[in-house]
N, C-alpha and C positions, 0 to 999 in steps of 0.2 A: 446428387442422387435424388430420385423422386421422393418428395416429402410424404407422399401418401401411397406407399407401396401396397398397404393393406387398407381396404375400405369396408365400411359397414355393408352387410348384405341383408336385404329385407327378409323377414320371416316368410317362408314358403317358397323362396327362390330356389331353383335347383342348384346343386353342387355336383359338378361344375356348373357355373352360371349359364343360363340359356341353352341347356343341353337336355333335350326331351328324354334321353336315355340315361340321365344321371341316376346314380344309385344312392345319392345323399341329398339332403335338403337342409336349408338354412334355418337354424333355431338360434337367433342371435341373443336372446335374453333367457334367463332362467325361467321366467314366467311362461315363455313360449313352451319350454320343455315340460313344465308342470301341466300346462293346459293340454299339451299333446297327450301326456299320460292319462289325463282325466277326460280326454276327448270332448272338450267343450265345443259348442257349435261355432264359436268364433274361430278357433284354431282349425277346425275342419274346413272352414271357408278358405283359409290361407294356405294350408298344406294339402296340395292336390296330389303330390307324388313324393316318394322317398325310397327307402331301401325296399326293393321289390318283394322280398319275402314278408315284409311287414305291412306295406301300404300298397293297395291295388292300383296299378298304373292307370292313368286316365284312358289310355288306348285300350287297355283290357276291359275297362268298364264299358267303353263305347262298342267294342267288339262283342261283348256279352249281350248287349241290347240288340245288336244286329242279328246275332245267332238266334236269340229268343224270337225275334220276328220272322226270321228266315224259316225256322222250323215250327212256327206256330205253337210255341210253348206257353202254357197258361200261366197266369200271374201268381199262382200258388207256389211256384218254384223259382228258386234262385239258380241262374246259370253260372256254373263254375268252370272256368277254362283251365286246362292242364297242358303240360308240355308234350304229352304223347298219349296214345291210346293205351300204352302199357301202364301209364300212371292211373288211367281210369280204372283198370282192373285192380290195381293196388288199393286205391281209395275205396272202391266198391267192396272188395273183400274185407277190408279193415272195418268198415262202418256199415256193412250189409245194405248198401245202397242199390236198389233195383231200378231206380229211375234213370237208367242210362238212356240216352237218346241216340238213335242211329244217325250219324252225321257223316257227310262226305267231306271231311276236312283233314288237314295234315296234323291237327292237334286233337287233344281229348276234351270231351264235354261231359259233365255230369250235372244232374239236377238234384238240388237239395231243397226240401220243403221249407218254406219261409216260416219264421216264428217258432223254430224248434231249436233245442240245444244242440241238435246234431249239426246244424250249419256251422256254429262256432267251432265245434270239435273238428269238423272237416277242414275248415280254413286253417286252424292251428296245426293240424297234421301236415297239410301242404306246406306250411311255413317251415316245419321241422325237417321234412324230407326233401325240400327244395325242388319240387317239380313244377315250378311256376312257368307259365307261358312267357316267352320272350317278347319284350316290348317292340323289338325290331320286326318280329314276325307279325305282330298285331298291326304295326304301322304299315307294313307292305300290304297286308290284307285290306285294311281300311282305304288305302290309297287306290288299290286295284278296283275296289267296288265304288269308288267316287265319294267316299265319306270324308276324306281329308284331301287337301289340295297339294300338299308338299311332303316330301321326304326330307328328314333332317340331313343336312349336308355334313359329311365327315370323311376324313381320310381313311381308306381301308386297303387291305392287301388283296391281291388277286384271289378269286374264289378257288381256283385249282391249287393254289399254293398254301392257303391259310392254315389248314389243319396240320400239314407237314411242318410248317414253320413253328407252330406252337409245340407240337410233339418233339421235334428235334431240339428245340431250345431247352425243354424240360429234361429230356433224356441226357443231353450233354451236361446240364447243370448238376443233375443228380448222379451222373456217371452210370446210367442204366441203359439197357437196350430199349429201342423205341417200342417194341411190343409189350414192354412192362409199364407203359404210360397209357392212362385212359382219361379222357375228358368227361366232365359232367356239367350240367347247366348251372351248378352253384357249388360252393364249398360244402354246404350242408348235404347236398345230394351225394357228394363224394364220400363224406363221413357215413351217411346213411348206408351207402352201398357196401362199404367196408364192414360196418357192423352187421349187416344182413349176411354177408359172406362168412364172417367169423362165426356167427351163430349157427349157420348151416354146417360148416366144416367141423366145428368143435363139439357140437351136440352129440355127434357120433362117438366122441371120445369121453363123454360124461363130463365135459367141461362146460359149465353153465353159468359161471359168474364172470361178469366183465368188471374189471377194476378201472376206475377213473382216478388217475393219480394227479393230484393238484386240483385247485378249484377252477374247473374248466369253463369255457364259454357256455352260457346258459342253454343254447339249443343243442349243443353236443350232448349235454347231460339229458336233455329231453328225448333225443333220439335213442340213447341207451335205454332209458326207462321204457320207451315204447316197445323195444324189441328184446329186452332181457327181463325175465321175471326176477332175476337176481343180479344185483350190481352192488359194488362196494366202493364208497368214495373215501379217499384219503386227501382231505383238503390241503394239508401242509406238505408241499412238494419238497421241502428241505428236511423232512423227517422220514428217512428211509427205514429207520429202526422199526416203526409201527408196521410198515409194509412187510418187512422181513419176518416179524413175529407172526403176522397173519399168514404168510406163505408157508411157514413151518407147519401150520396146522391144516390149511386149506389150499395149498399151492396146486394140488392136482385137480382142483375144481375150477381153476381160473382159465377162462377162455382166451383172454388177452388183457393186456394193460394198455390203456390209451392215455396219452399225455400231450401237453403243449410245451414247446421249447422256444423261447421262454413263455411264461403264462401271461394271459390277458386278464387284467390290465396292470398287474403289479410287477411284471417282468422277472418273475422268479425262475430260476433254472435248477433242474434236478442234477444231482451227481450222476451223469449219464453212464459213466463207466461202471459204477456200482449197480445201477438199475439194470444195465444189460447183463451183468454177472448174475443177478437174481433171476432174470428171465431165462438165462441159459440153464441155471441150476434146476429150475422147475419146468423147463420146456414150454415157456409162455411167449407167444408172439407179442412184439412191442409195436404199437402204432403211434407215430409222432405227427402231430399237426405242426407243420413247419411254416405256417403263414407268417408268423412274426420273425422267425429266424431267417427265412429265405435260404435257398441253396448256395447263395453267394456270400453269406456271412458265416454260416456254420457248416462244417463238414460232418454230417451225421451218418455217413455211409456204413460205418462200422457198428452202428447201434440199432437202427430201425429195421424191422421186418417190412413195414409198410409206411410210406409217407403219404400224408394228405395235405393239400394246399388249396387255400382259397385264392384263385387267380384274380379275383375281383380287386385284391388289395395291391401289393407292391408290383406284381407281374403286370397289371394293367396300368396303374399309376395315375389314371385319370378319372376313376370312379364312374365309368359309364358302360361297363360290361360286367354281367353276372356270370361267373364260371368257376369251376373247380377242377381238381385233378387228383387221381390216385396214381402213385408211383410205387411199384413193387420192387423190393430190393433183391437183386439177382443172387445175393449171398445166402438167402434164406429159402427154405423149402416152399413157403407159401407162394413164392413167385411162379411156381410151376402150376398153380391152381388159379391162374388169372381169370378164367371164365367165371369162377364162383364169385368173384368180386365185381368184375366189369359188367356182368349181365344185369346187375341191378341199376346201373347208371342210366339215366334218361338221355336221349339224344340232345346234342347241342346244335342250336340253329346256326346255319352257315354264315349269316350276316354278323352274328356275334363273334364267330371265329375270325371272320375277315377283319373286324375291328381290333380284336385282341392280338392277332398276328402282327399287325403294324406296331402296336404298343409294346409287345413283349420283346421286340428287337432292342429296346433301350433298357431292359430289365436290370442287367448288371450295372450299367453306368448309373442308373437312377438310384439303385440301392447303395452304391458306394458314395455318391454325393450326399445322400440322406444320412449315411453313417457319419461322414465327416461333419455335417451340420449338427448332428445329435451330440457328438463329442464336445463341440464348442458351446452348444446351448447348455449342456449340463455344467460345464465349467463356469459359465455365466450364472446359472441358477445357484451354484454353491456360494456365490458372493452376495446373493439377494436376501436381505433381511425379511422380506415378505413371504419367502418360501419356507414352509414348515418342514416338509419331508419330500425327498426326491426318490422316486422309484425308477430305476433304469437297469440295464442288463449288467453293468459292471460296478454296481454299488457294493459295499463291503460284504453283504451276505451272499451275493451272487457271483462275485468276481472269479473265484477259483473254479466254480462249476461251469460258468459260461466260457471262460478262457480255455477249457479243455478242448473245445472243438472249433475255436475261431480260425478262420482261414488266413487272416493276417491282422495287423494292428488296426486297420480301418474296416472293422467288421462289427460295428455296434448295431443292434436292432434299433430301427428308427422310431421308436416309441418311448416317450418319457411321461410318466404320470406324476403329478405333484399335488400336494395340499398346501394351503395358505394360512398365514397368520391373520390375514384380513378376512372380512366377510366374503364368502364365496360368490354371492350374487353380485357384489360390487366389482369383483375382479372379472368374473365371467362376462358381465354385461358391457364392461368398458372396452375389452379387447376387440379389435376389428378383424381378427383372423376369421376364416370360414369356420362355422360352428355347426356340427351336425353329426349323424352316425357315419360309420365306416372309418377306414384308415388306409395307409399305404399310398396316399396321393402325392403327386408332385407339388401340390399346394398344401401348405401347413393347415391341418384340420384339427380342431379341438372338439372334444366330446365330454360332457358331464357323465362319465361312465355309469356310475351307480344309479343315477336318475333314470337313464334310458334302459339299462339292463335289469335293474332290480327295484323298480318303483314299488312293487308290492311289498318288498321288505322295508322300504323307507317309511311307509305309512302305517306301520304297526309296531308296537312296543316289542313284541316277540321278534319281528323281523329285524329291528334295530339291534337287539341282543345278538341275533345270529350274525349280522354283519360285523359286529364287534368281535365275535368269537373267531370268525375266519379272517379278521384283519383287513376288511375292505372298508375304507372310509366312505362315508356318504358324500362328502364334498370333495370328491377326487376329480381332478381334471386330467383327462388322458390327451396327450399331445402327440399327434402324428406329424412328425417333423417333415417339412417339405424341402424342395430343392432351391427355394429362393435364396438370394444372397444372405448369408448368416448374419451379417451386420444389420440387415433389414428386419430379420426375425427378432433379433435381440432388441433392436430399437423399439419395436412394437411392444414387447414385454416390459421395456423400460417405462412405458407410459403408466404402469400401475404402481410405481414406487410410491 
């Protein structure tokens, strides 16, 4: 077998390598991660692109300059490109921006005055609601006006078939009618649209509190905070007693409960049968982010009112498409109000759909191969003296809850998080796997989760205490297990013994 199945990938290289539409970027050393969080000039020179909601794609920068010149926009303003004109209205209403420019383009453009706190707020809001302009759209535009010479070559599905392939795959996987599935330009835009819909529907019923059950992904919590004056967080997903006590007093005020199954990054799973019973008792809709579970590992049809999935992850498998989906469960009344949820989703660019349509055909096969590899990797980790703690979907505290909805024995979530008895930097720097943000890829992908998701908490004493309180280790390595031969994955981890 190849002695060097995994090789060092230079800092700033796209993941996947040499793919201009990649949504991840290589950060092979812990110092690269620290420099990125502190935005040092050196790292900004190396890292030109990354996860599109966090790092502005080079093509979008180039297109922004072109639009600025095309419409003679003065230097006092930053040109911000959005996925649609609908997004322009959203941002303008939220931040009272009146500097809209009339443009004859298929995307949205707003102007934000430079040197103001407003610019950072606007960019952060765009990050949270996921209305970023597609890099493929920017690429085609730049090519058509002669600013770039080539279009990235990639396999795609036919334009006329692409959307139907994606919708059909998801409808079949979730056992829902096709009209109950809506695509969005990112997983965050899908969550944002669901939160907006719930807020609109439930406000009429006097239900104004959204409950976040479990310590959810950071931007999910940010979206909730943007759109709900009242929210309640229950960080410990294994403690339903606290939630039940709360609902006994304020259950009639709760608009919805949103959770992840299992959670990111500690792979904790709620007792979904008990949670559903509580939702039924108090007539509360349950929203489940199934990105980690995927519809091929867990059957959650009996439990969720609404499913939300980031298709960027396992559905894509190659980390080069940003997309999300809302799936309404036909068993519940909210499915009859699809317009209230779907109307907030921004349009998805056709070339992104063409690419995902090709990749999603291998979704189930990919997930099952990753599950099999995950099971064997965990067994290997159990024998490793350098591993301090293993977080995965079937460890002792999760096993009973996760097993409730497993489709079959080969249905493990393809994420394993670990801590080490060795110095974290030594372990992280030595491994030759791809290392950067995102997950669900066919190639094994490592991420120093807490460094990239909660740097602000790492650098303060108060933040450290909070991380300890919620049980999130600072030196946690999140492993998105790939489809490579499992013996090669194990052999690479063996190097750090």
